[in-house]
N, C-alpha and C positions, 0 to 999 in steps of 0.2 A: 419816928416816922420812917417810912421806907417807900420809895417809888418803885412799883413793880407792875408790869403788865398794863401800863397806862393808867394806873390808879395810885393814889396816895393811901397807904395803909398806916393806921395809927395803933400803937400798942401801949398797954398799961406799963410795961417795963422792958428793959433791955433783953431779959431772958426770953420773953415771948417773941420779941423781934428776931432774936437769933434762931429760935425754933422755926419760925416761919421761913426765914432765909434758907434753912437747911432743906426744907421740903414744902414749898408753897402749896402744892396740890393737896396736901393734907388739910390745909386751913382755908383755902379759897372757897367761896360759895360755888356750889354745883350750878351748872347752866349759866355761868358768868354773872350770877347775881340776879338773874331773871326768875320770876315766880313760876315754879314747876306746874302749878295748877293752871295758870294762864297759858303756859307753853302747851300743855295738854289740850287746850282749846284752840291752839294755833295762834296765840297772841303774844307778841314780845313785850311783856309787861314787867317793868323793873320792880324788884323787890325792895322793901323798906328795911333798913338795917336793924330796926327795933322789933321786927316781926319775923321770927326765925324758929327753926327746929333743927336739932341734931338727930340724924337718923343713920344708923349703920356707919358711924364715924364720919359722916359728911354733913356739911352745913348747907341748909336750904333757907333762902329768904323769900318772903312773900309780900305781895302787894297789900294784902289785908288780913285781918285776923280771921275772917270767914274762910279765906283760901287756906290759911294755915290749919284751921280746924278741919277743913275738908281733907287736906293732905293727911293729917294725923289720924283721921277716921279709917283711912285705907291707903297707907303710903305706897304699897306695892302697885296698886291699881294706878295711882297718880303718877308714879315714876314710869310705869310701862307706857302710859299715854304720852308723857313728856319725852321720853327717850325716842319714841316713834316720830314725834313731830319736831324735835329739836333741830335736826339738820335743815329742815325747811324754814323754821323760824329764825335760826341763826343766819341763814343766807339773806334774810330780809334786813338784817341789822347793818347800819352804816359803820364801816370800819373806823 
């Protein structure tokens, strides 16, 4: 385990933990673990750790399989929408 950025991270082995410690941004979920499809709709909806996709070497977690499937159908469109709305959605989150 490792405590980082306000969360407890669990790893299968020490090697994975060490790799994470060297560059957490490579491994942490994009959008702080919030669902990018929901963010694109302006909603701060937490992703579920068992519903995820790797796209362009980034981890994205989703609230539902339906949102994951919508993302997978057109990831660039979903990311464009999420990127535009993320600053406003992020500002709504409680620190």
